[in-house]
C-alpha angles and dihedrals in degrees: 000000000000106000091196092059112110115237116253120258110271089231089070090067096052120099115258093251091057090048089055092050092048090053094057113114110260090223090065091055090049090054092057090059089062094058113122121195110224130199118263086230126049103236098161095102092046090051092050092051092049091050091049091052090051092049094049094046089044089061088072108017119068115210117332089120093151091055092050092048091050093049092051091047089049090054093049092047093049091243140132128240134215112206116201125188145116118282117283102029094113099259095138098036092051091053090048092049092050090051090047091057090058123074092223137106117284132195131178120203122189108209115219134169092257095049113123128207090247089058087065106031101032134244142245114257124194111242108212092195095058096024088229137110113257122199115232110202119231128221091274088078096089139086103251119031122193112198112192117208095356092185092062094078122077124253094265092061093041090053090057087073096056098087097036094051095049103035104019091235140091131214119213127167090351093305123115120215121194119215124225120257137276096047124177135165120208112188129183131200138175113235095197108051109062100163110114094008133121117216113239112247119241090247090062096040088055089061092063114089093206137020105205118199113206118204133196117277119253124246096272092048091047091054090048091050092053092045094051092047089053092050093049090064095204094314116149107262097215091056091075092061117085123210108237111144115082128208090248092054092048090053090051091052091048090053090051092051090052089058095055110124121249117186121228094246090055091053087054090049091055091049092050091053092051095045089050090061090057095054098040110118091214093060124077092190126028130204123282129226087266086069090055090054090046092055090047094051097041094047088053089052093052091047090053091047088054090052096253126127091204134062123239129200088253090061090054093047090048094057099035097090099045089044097047108030094082095040099060130064124216117226113258092244093055092041090057088053089057097252113149132206089244091060092049093049090051089054092049091051090052094049099046110085115245113233116239 
């Protein structure tokens, strides 16, 4: 071997494909590092509006962030919410503040034992001038309806809400009246005081997208509540909230939420969670297909609120308890042991395998 022979260039030993790669202009590779993957849907305006609602409500309400998030998600998913908590934890005022931030119609109905269906839906009144019956619309003909103490009214009055909550219409005297969109029912109830109340039937509970449990504030939040009340100096709380979101804009946001992507394996995951409630030995009644649809719609809403145009398993897990806890019934034996539907649903979520 000739010791004076110069060694060949190491590039000569590389495969042709590697030679090609090595010959690519470095500037091209640098450009690829600047690529930014954008959402298929433009959710920036929706996110900004959601944050503004939270900020405005947060001017009055201390804490209760989960409740506010659930109410906004319910609005975006075209659903209704049942808020349950002891008196004085800001159930009603939060619902009123949310309604105040929207430039839409608002009605508040106080349910009482003597309330009749016509007091909600409306009634036909004989017009002496025209010699004809004229329908006078009730308070349900609005966009956002706040029902205080929904379990105070008897079953006959509660049943008057079945059609309007599901189909956004009412039928009276053979005539059908469509309600304006958006339409949302926010109902409150007290879980402690049961005297003079009428338990909501499962058929009506199933029409609520979420059941939101509101707890007491902690010590820091309690101090902040007292401090803010002192600073208000008897001013009306709802006066500090401006109305900025129109009905048209809400409908646009709802259409965007409906377009959020859900992969096939996540649809299967939702179905597995629901089917697991029907075979659980601790549950007397499992969830219906309406619960599957509720999880689908609400998980889309939370994905959009997070700025994503696709649903993740975490979105589904996040909404599973508020969607399911009022749709299933614990067996009497387990209920006597103090086991709640929330605990059972948590266990089901932990046992069903998360798709990857």
